[in-house]
C-alpha positions as CSV (number, residue, x, y, z in Angstrom):
1,X,12.6,-84.5,-75.6
2,X,15.8,-86.4,-74.8
3,X,19.1,-84.0,-75.0
4,X,21.7,-83.2,-72.4
5,X,23.6,-79.9,-73.3
6,X,26.9,-79.6,-71.4
7,X,27.0,-75.6,-71.8
8,X,24.3,-73.4,-72.6
9,X,25.1,-69.6,-73.6
10,X,21.9,-67.5,-73.4
11,X,22.7,-64.3,-75.3
12,X,20.6,-61.0,-74.1
13,X,21.4,-58.2,-76.3
14,X,21.6,-54.9,-74.6
15,X,21.1,-56.9,-71.4
16,X,22.2,-54.7,-68.4
17,X,21.5,-54.8,-64.4
18,X,19.6,-51.3,-64.7
19,X,16.9,-53.0,-66.8
20,X,17.2,-56.5,-65.0
21,X,17.1,-55.5,-61.2
22,X,13.5,-53.9,-61.0
23,X,12.1,-57.0,-62.7
24,X,14.1,-59.2,-60.6
25,X,12.6,-57.4,-57.6
26,X,9.1,-57.6,-59.1
27,X,9.4,-61.2,-59.6
28,X,8.9,-60.8,-63.2
29,X,11.9,-63.2,-64.4
30,X,12.2,-66.2,-62.1
31,X,14.4,-68.2,-64.3
32,X,17.0,-65.4,-65.2
33,X,17.0,-64.4,-61.7
34,X,17.8,-68.0,-60.4
35,X,20.7,-67.9,-62.6
36,X,22.2,-64.9,-61.2
37,X,21.2,-65.9,-57.7
38,X,22.8,-69.4,-57.6
39,X,25.9,-68.8,-59.6
40,X,28.5,-66.1,-60.0
41,X,27.9,-62.8,-61.8
42,X,28.9,-59.4,-62.5
43,X,28.9,-56.6,-65.2
44,X,30.7,-57.4,-68.2
45,X,32.5,-54.6,-70.0
46,X,32.0,-54.5,-73.7
47,X,34.4,-53.3,-76.3
48,X,34.8,-50.2,-78.6
49,X,32.6,-49.8,-80.5
50,X,30.0,-51.4,-78.0
51,X,27.5,-52.3,-81.0
52,X,25.9,-55.8,-82.1
53,X,27.6,-56.5,-85.3
54,X,31.0,-56.2,-83.8
55,X,30.5,-57.2,-80.4
56,X,28.9,-60.4,-80.8
57,X,31.7,-61.7,-83.1
58,X,34.1,-60.3,-80.4
59,X,32.3,-62.5,-77.8
60,X,32.0,-65.7,-79.8
61,X,35.8,-65.7,-81.2
62,X,37.4,-63.9,-78.0
63,X,39.2,-61.5,-80.1
64,X,39.1,-57.6,-80.7
65,X,37.9,-56.3,-83.9
66,X,41.4,-55.9,-85.1
67,X,41.7,-59.8,-85.3
68,X,38.2,-60.9,-86.5
69,X,37.8,-57.8,-88.8
70,X,34.3,-56.4,-88.2
71,X,34.0,-52.9,-86.6
72,X,30.4,-52.0,-87.3
73,X,27.2,-52.7,-89.6
74,X,29.2,-51.5,-92.6
75,X,32.3,-53.0,-94.4
76,X,34.0,-50.3,-96.5
77,X,35.8,-50.9,-99.8
78,X,37.4,-47.6,-100.2
79,X,34.3,-45.2,-99.9
80,X,32.0,-48.0,-100.9
81,X,30.2,-49.9,-98.2
82,X,28.3,-52.9,-97.5
83,X,26.5,-54.5,-94.8
84,X,28.4,-57.1,-92.8
85,X,28.0,-60.6,-93.0
86,X,29.7,-63.9,-91.7
87,X,32.3,-63.8,-94.5
88,X,33.7,-60.5,-92.8
89,X,34.4,-62.4,-89.5
90,X,37.9,-64.0,-90.1
91,X,38.4,-65.5,-87.0
92,X,37.4,-69.1,-85.5
93,X,34.0,-69.2,-83.5
94,X,33.9,-70.8,-80.2
95,X,31.6,-73.7,-81.8
96,X,34.1,-74.2,-84.6
97,X,36.8,-74.6,-82.0
98,X,34.6,-77.1,-80.2
99,X,33.9,-79.0,-83.3
100,X,37.9,-79.6,-83.5
101,X,37.9,-81.4,-80.1
102,X,34.7,-83.4,-81.1
103,X,32.1,-81.5,-79.5
104,X,28.7,-80.4,-81.5
105,X,26.5,-77.4,-80.9
106,X,23.3,-75.8,-82.1
107,X,23.4,-72.1,-82.5
108,X,20.2,-70.1,-83.2
109,X,19.8,-66.2,-83.8
110,X,23.6,-65.2,-83.4
111,X,24.4,-62.0,-85.2
112,X,26.8,-61.8,-88.2
113,X,26.6,-65.7,-88.8
114,X,25.0,-65.6,-92.4
115,X,26.0,-67.3,-94.8
116,X,27.2,-70.0,-92.0
117,X,30.1,-72.2,-92.3
118,X,30.2,-76.1,-91.9
119,X,30.8,-77.6,-88.5
120,X,29.3,-80.3,-86.5
121,X,25.8,-79.0,-85.6
122,X,23.2,-76.5,-86.7
123,X,22.9,-72.9,-87.1
124,X,20.0,-70.4,-87.8
125,X,21.6,-67.3,-88.5
126,X,20.5,-64.0,-86.7
127,X,20.9,-60.1,-87.2
128,X,22.4,-58.8,-90.6
129,X,21.1,-62.0,-92.2
130,X,18.4,-61.7,-94.9
131,X,14.8,-62.6,-94.0
132,X,15.2,-66.0,-95.6
133,X,18.9,-67.0,-94.7
134,X,20.9,-69.6,-95.5
135,X,21.2,-72.0,-92.8
136,X,23.4,-75.1,-91.9
137,X,22.9,-77.8,-92.6
138,X,21.1,-77.0,-96.0
139,X,17.2,-76.9,-95.9
140,X,17.2,-76.4,-92.1
141,X,15.0,-73.2,-92.3
142,X,12.2,-75.0,-94.1
143,X,12.6,-77.8,-91.6
144,X,12.2,-75.6,-88.6
145,X,9.2,-73.6,-90.2
146,X,7.7,-77.1,-91.1
147,X,8.0,-77.9,-87.3
148,X,7.2,-74.9,-85.4
149,X,5.3,-72.8,-87.9
150,X,6.6,-69.3,-89.0
151,X,10.3,-68.4,-88.2
152,X,11.5,-65.0,-88.9
153,X,14.6,-63.0,-88.4
154,X,12.9,-59.7,-88.2
155,X,9.3,-58.4,-87.3
156,X,7.4,-56.7,-89.7
157,X,8.2,-52.9,-90.0
158,X,6.4,-49.7,-89.0
159,X,3.7,-51.7,-87.0
160,X,1.4,-49.9,-84.4
161,X,2.4,-50.2,-80.8
162,X,0.2,-53.2,-79.9
163,X,1.1,-55.3,-83.0
164,X,4.7,-54.3,-82.3
165,X,4.7,-55.8,-79.0
166,X,3.0,-59.1,-80.0
167,X,5.7,-59.5,-82.6
168,X,8.4,-59.0,-80.2
169,X,7.3,-61.7,-78.0
170,X,6.5,-64.0,-81.1
171,X,9.9,-63.7,-82.2
172,X,11.3,-64.5,-78.8
173,X,9.1,-67.5,-78.9
174,X,10.3,-68.4,-82.4
175,X,14.0,-68.4,-80.7
176,X,12.9,-70.7,-78.0
177,X,10.9,-73.2,-79.8
178,X,13.5,-73.5,-82.8
179,X,16.3,-74.1,-80.2
180,X,14.4,-76.6,-78.6
181,X,13.7,-78.4,-81.5
182,X,17.1,-78.4,-82.9
183,X,18.5,-79.4,-79.5
184,X,16.4,-82.4,-79.7
185,X,17.3,-83.1,-83.4
186,X,21.0,-82.7,-83.1
187,X,21.7,-83.6,-79.4
188,X,24.5,-80.7,-79.1
189,X,27.0,-80.5,-76.5
190,X,26.9,-76.9,-76.6
191,X,23.9,-74.4,-77.2
192,X,23.9,-70.8,-78.0
193,X,20.5,-69.1,-78.3
194,X,20.4,-65.2,-78.7
195,X,17.6,-62.8,-78.1
196,X,17.8,-59.7,-80.1
197,X,14.3,-58.0,-79.1
198,X,15.7,-57.0,-76.0
199,X,17.9,-54.3,-77.8
200,X,15.1,-53.7,-80.5
201,X,12.4,-52.5,-78.0
202,X,14.6,-49.7,-76.5
203,X,15.4,-48.4,-80.0
204,X,11.8,-48.4,-81.1
205,X,10.0,-47.6,-77.8
206,X,12.5,-46.0,-75.6
207,X,11.6,-45.4,-72.2
208,X,8.3,-47.4,-72.3
209,X,8.9,-49.7,-69.4
210,X,5.7,-51.9,-70.0
211,X,6.8,-52.8,-73.5
212,X,10.5,-53.7,-72.5
213,X,8.9,-55.8,-69.5
214,X,6.8,-57.8,-71.9
215,X,9.8,-58.6,-74.1
216,X,11.9,-59.8,-71.2
217,X,9.0,-61.8,-69.5
218,X,8.8,-63.5,-72.9
219,X,12.6,-64.1,-72.9
220,X,12.6,-65.6,-69.2
221,X,9.6,-67.8,-70.3
222,X,11.7,-69.3,-73.1
223,X,14.8,-69.6,-70.9
224,X,12.6,-71.7,-68.3
225,X,11.2,-74.0,-71.1
226,X,15.0,-74.4,-72.6
227,X,16.3,-75.3,-69.3
228,X,13.6,-77.7,-68.3
229,X,13.9,-79.3,-71.8
230,X,17.7,-79.5,-71.9
231,X,19.0,-79.7,-68.6
232,X,22.2,-78.1,-69.1
233,X,25.2,-78.7,-66.8
234,X,26.2,-75.2,-66.9
235,X,24.5,-72.2,-67.9
236,X,25.9,-68.7,-69.3
237,X,24.0,-65.5,-69.5
238,X,25.8,-62.7,-71.4
239,X,25.0,-59.6,-73.2
240,X,27.0,-57.6,-75.7
241,X,26.5,-54.2,-74.2
242,X,24.1,-52.5,-72.0
243,X,21.4,-49.8,-72.8
244,X,20.3,-46.6,-71.1
245,X,18.9,-43.3,-71.4
246,X,21.1,-40.4,-72.9
247,X,21.1,-37.1,-71.2
248,X,23.7,-35.3,-73.0
249,X,23.7,-34.0,-76.6
250,X,24.2,-35.2,-80.2
251,X,27.6,-34.3,-81.5
252,X,27.7,-34.1,-85.2
253,X,31.4,-34.7,-85.7
254,X,31.3,-34.2,-89.6
255,X,30.0,-30.6,-88.9
256,X,32.7,-30.0,-86.4
257,X,35.4,-31.2,-88.7
258,X,34.0,-29.0,-91.5
259,X,34.3,-26.2,-89.3
260,X,38.0,-27.2,-88.4
261,X,38.8,-27.4,-92.0
262,X,39.1,-31.3,-92.5
263,X,35.8,-31.9,-94.1
264,X,34.8,-30.8,-97.6
265,X,31.2,-31.3,-98.8
266,X,29.5,-31.4,-102.0
267,X,25.8,-30.9,-103.1
268,X,23.4,-32.2,-105.7
269,X,23.9,-36.1,-105.3
270,X,27.5,-36.3,-106.2
271,X,29.2,-37.2,-102.9
272,X,28.8,-39.9,-100.4
273,X,25.6,-38.8,-98.4
274,X,25.7,-37.8,-95.0
275,X,21.7,-38.4,-94.8
276,X,19.3,-35.8,-93.0
277,X,16.7,-37.4,-90.7
278,X,14.1,-36.9,-93.5
279,X,16.1,-39.0,-95.9
280,X,16.7,-41.8,-93.4
281,X,13.1,-41.9,-92.7
282,X,12.4,-42.0,-96.3
283,X,14.8,-44.8,-96.7
284,X,13.0,-46.7,-93.9
285,X,9.9,-46.8,-95.9
286,X,11.6,-48.1,-99.0
287,X,9.7,-45.8,-101.4
288,X,11.1,-45.6,-104.9
289,X,10.4,-43.1,-107.6
290,X,10.0,-43.7,-111.6
291,X,12.9,-43.0,-113.9
292,X,10.7,-40.1,-115.2
293,X,10.2,-38.6,-111.7
294,X,13.7,-39.0,-111.1
295,X,14.9,-37.1,-114.4
296,X,13.1,-33.7,-113.7
297,X,13.0,-33.5,-109.7
298,X,16.5,-34.8,-109.0
299,X,17.7,-32.2,-111.6
300,X,15.7,-29.6,-109.9
301,X,16.8,-30.3,-106.2
302,X,20.5,-31.0,-107.1
303,X,20.2,-27.5,-108.9
304,X,18.7,-26.1,-105.5
305,X,21.4,-27.8,-103.5
306,X,24.2,-26.5,-105.3
307,X,22.9,-22.9,-104.3
308,X,22.5,-23.8,-100.7
309,X,18.9,-24.9,-100.6
310,X,19.7,-28.4,-99.1
311,X,17.3,-31.2,-97.7
312,X,18.8,-30.5,-94.2
313,X,17.6,-26.8,-94.5
314,X,14.2,-27.8,-96.0
315,X,13.9,-30.5,-93.4
316,X,14.3,-28.1,-90.8
317,X,11.7,-25.8,-91.9
318,X,9.4,-28.7,-92.6
319,X,9.8,-30.0,-88.9
320,X,9.0,-26.6,-87.3
321,X,5.8,-26.6,-89.5
322,X,4.9,-30.0,-88.6
323,X,4.9,-31.2,-92.2
324,X,8.0,-33.4,-92.0
325,X,6.1,-36.5,-91.8
326,X,3.8,-35.7,-94.8
327,X,6.8,-35.0,-97.0
328,X,8.4,-38.3,-96.0
329,X,5.5,-40.1,-97.1
330,X,4.8,-38.7,-100.3
331,X,8.4,-37.7,-101.4
332,X,10.5,-40.4,-103.0
333,X,14.0,-41.0,-101.3
334,X,16.1,-40.2,-104.4
335,X,14.7,-36.6,-104.6
336,X,15.8,-35.9,-101.0
337,X,19.2,-37.7,-101.6
338,X,19.7,-35.2,-104.6
339,X,19.1,-32.4,-102.6
340,X,21.1,-33.3,-99.4
341,X,24.7,-31.9,-98.7
342,X,27.1,-34.7,-98.2
343,X,30.7,-35.1,-97.2
344,X,32.9,-35.3,-100.2
345,X,34.9,-38.1,-98.9
346,X,37.5,-38.1,-101.4
347,X,38.3,-34.6,-100.9
348,X,38.3,-34.5,-97.4
349,X,41.2,-34.7,-95.1
350,X,39.2,-36.8,-92.4
351,X,35.7,-37.8,-91.7
352,X,33.5,-39.7,-89.6
353,X,32.3,-42.5,-92.2
354,X,29.9,-44.3,-89.9
355,X,28.7,-43.1,-86.3
356,X,28.7,-46.8,-85.2
357,X,32.5,-46.8,-85.6
358,X,33.1,-44.6,-82.9
359,X,35.8,-42.5,-84.5
360,X,37.4,-40.6,-87.4
361,X,39.1,-41.9,-90.8
362,X,41.8,-40.1,-92.2
363,X,41.8,-39.9,-96.2
364,X,45.2,-41.4,-96.4
365,X,47.2,-41.6,-99.7
366,X,47.9,-45.1,-101.0
367,X,45.2,-46.6,-98.9
368,X,42.0,-44.6,-99.8
369,X,41.1,-44.4,-103.5
370,X,41.5,-40.7,-103.5
371,X,43.7,-40.0,-100.6
372,X,44.8,-36.8,-100.0
373,X,47.1,-37.0,-97.0
374,X,50.5,-38.1,-97.6
375,X,51.9,-41.0,-95.4
376,X,54.7,-38.5,-94.1
377,X,52.0,-36.6,-92.6
378,X,49.7,-39.3,-91.3
379,X,50.8,-38.8,-87.6
380,X,51.0,-35.1,-87.6
381,X,47.3,-35.1,-88.8
382,X,46.3,-37.9,-86.2
383,X,47.7,-36.0,-83.6
384,X,46.0,-32.7,-84.5
385,X,42.5,-34.7,-84.6
386,X,43.4,-36.3,-81.1
387,X,44.0,-32.9,-79.6
388,X,41.1,-31.1,-81.3
389,X,38.5,-33.6,-80.6
390,X,39.7,-34.4,-77.1
391,X,38.9,-30.7,-76.4
392,X,35.6,-30.6,-77.4
393,X,33.1,-29.5,-74.8
394,X,29.3,-29.7,-74.8
395,X,27.3,-26.4,-74.4
396,X,27.1,-26.7,-70.8
397,X,31.0,-27.1,-70.5
398,X,31.4,-31.0,-70.4
399,X,33.9,-33.1,-72.2
400,X,32.2,-34.8,-75.2
401,X,34.7,-37.7,-75.3
402,X,36.0,-39.7,-72.2
403,X,38.7,-40.9,-74.4
404,X,40.3,-39.7,-77.7
405,X,43.3,-41.9,-78.9
406,X,44.9,-43.5,-81.9
407,X,43.4,-47.0,-82.9
408,X,46.3,-48.7,-81.7
409,X,44.9,-48.4,-78.0
410,X,42.0,-50.2,-78.9
411,X,42.7,-52.6,-81.7
412,X,45.4,-54.9,-82.8
413,X,45.7,-57.8,-85.2
414,X,45.8,-58.2,-89.1
415,X,42.7,-56.1,-89.8
416,X,43.3,-53.2,-87.7
417,X,44.1,-50.8,-90.7
418,X,40.1,-51.2,-91.5
419,X,39.5,-49.6,-88.4
420,X,39.2,-45.8,-87.8
421,X,42.3,-43.8,-87.5
422,X,41.2,-41.9,-84.4
423,X,39.0,-43.6,-81.8
424,X,36.4,-41.3,-80.0
425,X,34.8,-42.8,-76.8
426,X,31.9,-40.4,-75.5
427,X,31.9,-39.7,-72.1
428,X,29.9,-42.2,-69.9
429,X,28.4,-43.0,-73.4
430,X,25.9,-40.0,-72.8
431,X,26.8,-37.9,-75.9
432,X,25.2,-39.5,-79.1
433,X,27.5,-39.2,-82.0
434,X,26.5,-38.6,-85.6
435,X,28.1,-38.4,-89.0
436,X,25.2,-36.4,-90.5
437,X,25.7,-33.0,-91.8
438,X,22.9,-30.6,-89.8
439,X,24.7,-27.2,-89.7
440,X,25.4,-27.2,-86.2
441,X,27.8,-29.0,-83.7
442,X,25.2,-29.9,-81.2
443,X,21.5,-30.9,-81.0
444,X,19.3,-33.1,-79.0
445,X,20.1,-36.9,-79.0
446,X,18.2,-38.5,-82.0
447,X,17.5,-41.3,-80.0
448,X,17.0,-40.9,-76.1
449,X,18.1,-44.5,-75.3
450,X,21.1,-46.2,-76.7
451,X,24.0,-48.4,-75.8
452,X,25.9,-48.2,-72.8
453,X,29.4,-49.8,-72.1
454,X,28.6,-52.4,-69.3
455,X,26.5,-55.4,-70.0
456,X,25.8,-58.6,-68.0
457,X,27.6,-61.7,-67.1
458,X,26.2,-64.7,-65.2
459,X,27.3,-68.4,-64.9
460,X,25.7,-71.2,-63.1
461,X,26.2,-74.8,-62.7
462,X,27.3,-78.0,-60.7
463,X,31.0,-77.5,-62.0
464,X,31.1,-73.6,-61.6
465,X,32.6,-72.0,-58.5
466,X,29.7,-69.7,-57.5
467,X,32.2,-68.1,-54.7
468,X,34.6,-67.0,-57.4
469,X,34.3,-63.5,-58.4
470,X,33.4,-62.2,-62.0
471,X,34.8,-58.8,-61.3
472,X,36.5,-57.2,-64.2
473,X,34.8,-59.4,-66.9
474,X,35.2,-58.3,-70.4
475,X,33.3,-59.1,-73.5
476,X,36.6,-61.2,-74.8
477,X,36.4,-63.6,-71.7
478,X,33.3,-65.1,-72.5
479,X,34.6,-67.5,-75.3
480,X,37.7,-68.8,-73.5
481,X,35.4,-69.4,-70.4
482,X,32.9,-71.5,-72.3
483,X,35.7,-73.3,-73.8
484,X,37.3,-74.1,-70.4
485,X,33.7,-75.9,-69.2
486,X,34.6,-78.2,-71.9
487,X,38.1,-78.5,-70.7
488,X,39.2,-77.2,-74.2
489,X,42.0,-74.9,-74.5
490,X,41.5,-71.5,-75.9
491,X,43.2,-70.1,-78.8
492,X,46.4,-68.2,-78.4
493,X,45.1,-65.6,-80.5
494,X,42.2,-64.9,-78.0
495,X,42.3,-61.5,-76.2
496,X,40.4,-62.8,-73.2
497,X,41.1,-64.8,-70.1
498,X,39.3,-67.7,-68.5
499,X,37.3,-66.2,-65.6
500,X,38.0,-67.9,-62.1
501,X,34.4,-69.5,-62.0
502,X,36.2,-72.6,-64.0
503,X,39.6,-74.2,-64.3
504,X,41.4,-73.0,-67.2
505,X,42.2,-75.4,-69.9
506,X,45.5,-73.8,-71.2
507,X,46.1,-72.3,-74.5
508,X,46.5,-73.8,-78.2
509,X,47.8,-72.4,-81.4
510,X,45.0,-73.3,-83.7
511,X,45.3,-73.1,-87.6
512,X,45.3,-69.8,-89.2
513,X,41.6,-68.7,-90.2
514,X,41.1,-69.3,-94.0
515,X,39.1,-66.3,-94.9
516,X,38.0,-67.5,-98.3
517,X,35.6,-65.6,-100.6
518,X,33.9,-62.5,-99.1
519,X,30.3,-62.6,-100.1
520,X,28.3,-59.1,-100.3
521,X,25.2,-58.8,-98.5
522,X,23.5,-56.4,-100.9
523,X,20.0,-56.8,-99.4
524,X,18.1,-53.5,-99.2
525,X,15.7,-55.1,-97.0
526,X,18.3,-55.5,-94.3
527,X,19.5,-52.0,-94.7
528,X,16.2,-50.6,-94.3
529,X,15.9,-52.5,-91.0
530,X,19.1,-51.1,-89.9
531,X,17.8,-47.7,-90.7
532,X,14.7,-48.4,-88.7
533,X,16.9,-48.7,-85.8
534,X,18.9,-45.6,-86.3
535,X,22.1,-47.6,-87.1
536,X,22.4,-46.4,-90.9
537,X,22.2,-42.6,-90.9
């Protein structure tokens, strides 16, 4: 293999020192540990919201979501939604800026990069892409599969533990093998390989240290082989957020807003669903019902819901009786949706439409299709929400939120209006937010492990000042810092700074991004995979 990468970015989803340090101490990750030991490193503060589909675009564009346009897994059009894809990322990526300066790139498994845009190099898209994504150049996926064997974006679903661990390792190996093949094939100046399984393992097997260790050992092995094969001048390791145990509560925002008079609900399948856990589990299995079954059963359950017998209430009883899993396996999803009490978005004053967004949206006249809040009352309603949400306490008396503020405190740019109107930052990210209607404000966290705000950043190389501090590093700083390793100016639209480990190359005004046509994802398999991990409720 004959390639010489100038700068390599290794993306480790959910990477954080609380996970890495015990593995470093055990000598389990020699290659990653050497990067941290030989270079400069520190915590990397993520953004709000600190979730994969918004945070990775923020990292590789150097801009906040108000500028690049992606705030979560879902993109909303009125009250309807679709899973985000690359056509929603409306700012230049760092590999596109490098292309403008004559540098080529290979990008493997970066989230929200499907369908890819043309540039000098190659890209295999990652998370939110379909299982057989369009790649660049055309035909690249088939070429990679012919060269290395199977290549997948996601593992098979609903696997037993031993097979699940094996698939994590196989996916990690696929990333490394594909990257090395493409690096040899295209001889890029910049390389970016992202590992998603380091996040997935904590959602699917929370607290199982042995499983997480197996995934990280596989990542370290691939990193070592990439370093040997590509001999990069500079290596950057970065994550989009951290991960950790949640010791607080699940706070059901829409239940709170209903009690406060902001949320209206509807039964019988006529509103946008706030899905119960039993419905979410059914969606994951993707079971469908026949037209005949839907006819009589949905009508019956919808009627029951209208008199108060909702799937949430049924689910609670079944759970206590230990029958919820049996019902999930045998009752089609449409039945459960028909009996689910739902947030009536079009008749509500304000609501949480997606927990990943970390906030509340106001149903504003002139902006939403059926807005009920007049523009002249917008600031009044928003101030009320900030005050009420900011004063919420857990059952043991602790604040639910560290910060409740207008969106302008976190987002600026041409797409800020697509954000929530009130941003709600959980205290220490120890309180689990939910958009579900469950009849009570609080409950135990649905996921015992989830995202934390601080990730990791490490950089090493001959041209890196390893004595310089990375203190205060932010997610937005990664792109301008990588550009500086090429002596390429950062975009004057970037929100980050060049970290002092490398000399800045100044700023430049790049052409405005041409958004082009938006393409729908409309892929139930992608949606089901996101539901598996708890991202879609």
